N, C-alpha and C positions, 0 to 999 in steps of 0.2 A: 505495499499500499505506500502509496507515496501522499504525504501532506502539505498544502499547502503555506502552511505556519513553518516548515522544516525547509531549509536548501542546506547547509550543515551545519549541526549541533553540536559537533566536538570540537570544541578547542584547539587550535594547532598549536605544537609543543608537545603534547601527550606522546606517550609509546605507541606505536603503532603493532594493534592486535594482529599478531600471526598464528598461526599452528606451531603445535611443540615439534621440537625436530626429530621424534619419533609420528608425526602424521595423525595423531589420535583426535586434536579435532577438526581437521582440514575438511570431512565431509560439512562439518556445523558452519566453519567460515567461508567453504564454497557453495554452500547453501545459500546463507545470506548475500552472497552476489549475487545470486538468481533470481532475488524476489522467492526465498523460500526460506522457513524453519524447520527443521529438523531437529531432531531427539532421537537418543536410543531406544532402542523397544528388543528385548529379548526373545527370539524365535522359541528358546526351549519353555518359558515360562511368561512369557506376555508381560511382563513388566517394565515399564518406563523406567526412566534413567536421565538426569542432565546434573551435571556434568560427565562430559565424555570418560569412559573407562574403559578398560582391557576387557572385563569382564561382568556378568550382571550382578549386581548388589544383590541381588534374592537368592539365585540359585549356584550362582558362577559360573555359568555358564563362560565359554570364551567368545569374545567377538559378537558382542551386540549388534544386531541392525541396525541402520540409522531409516527415519521415519518421519516420511514429511505431517504438518502439524498445521494444522488452523492457526495463526498469530493473533490468539486472542485468549483473555482470560480475565483474573481479577484480583486486584490493588489485594495484599496478603499484609503487606508491613510498608513502611515506608518511611522517609525522612527529610525533611529540608534542612540542606548544606549550605551553612553561612559560612565556615572555613575549610575552603579547599583542601583535598587530599596531596596537592601537585599545584605547584608556582605556575603554570599557565592556566588555572583556571579560576585566579583571583580576579579576574574580572567578569567572571560568568557568574556572581555568586549573589542572590540566590539559586539554588535550582534544587530539582526535587527527584532525590534515588526512591525509584518504589520494587520493590520482592515482588514478582506476581506468579501468582497460581495459574496452572492451565488443568483446569478438571479434567477437559479432554484427553490428556495425555496423561492419567495416573497423577493428578493433581504435581508435575514435577514443577519447581518452582526457578525461576530465570530475574537476575537483578538487571537494571536498566534506568535510564532515565526518561523521567514522564514530559512531555512535551506541554509547549503552553505557558501559562503565565505562572510562577512558582510562588507567587503569592495566592492562589485562589485555594480554597478549602479542597482538601483531597479525603477523602473518606475508606476506608477498610472495606472492602466488597464491592468497590464502583468495576464495572467493565471496563476493558481498556484493549486496544487496538494495538500491533506492531505495526512500525513503519522500519522501511528500511533505509539505513542513511549509507549512501555510495560515494567511496572515496574514489573517485578512478583515475586523477592526476596525480595521484599519491607516489612516491617512488615505487613505492609498493601496494598496488591497489587493495582495499578492502572495502568492507562493506558490515554497518553496525547494526543492531536491530534495536529502535527505542522505541518507547511507547508514547499513548495519546490517549486522551479519555474517549472512549464510545460515543458517536454521536447518537441522538434516540432514535433517528430512524434507521439503525443498524443494531440497536440492542433484540434478543430475543430470548 
């Protein structure tokens, strides 16, 4: 999903997110570049998991599959950040970091930024939609998943 309120949200100067040298998270990062959200699901026990692991957290089977899911969830927790964790974010506070739970994927949880007015009220349980932020002009192209409040016409 693209958003008119978002061009590039990530501040310059932050480390570029890249897959680990062993390639474990490469399917996740490659999926984002294609406007797809993928998480792991075990082919043996059907458990969902995120972040990436070489084994299933439930049954310990090796190499869980990567499955595309809808980039939609609910705010499980959130924080309005006033003191940035990185020097390049000093000019971008406040911002809202959210922990999003994705019920249709085993309730896996993902951290991200909530787009829009950082001073607006945020409610636990609010429906959010994923937005793909592409950095094609970067030395190493990459994409991020950001979150925005679901519009009333998209709620279901």
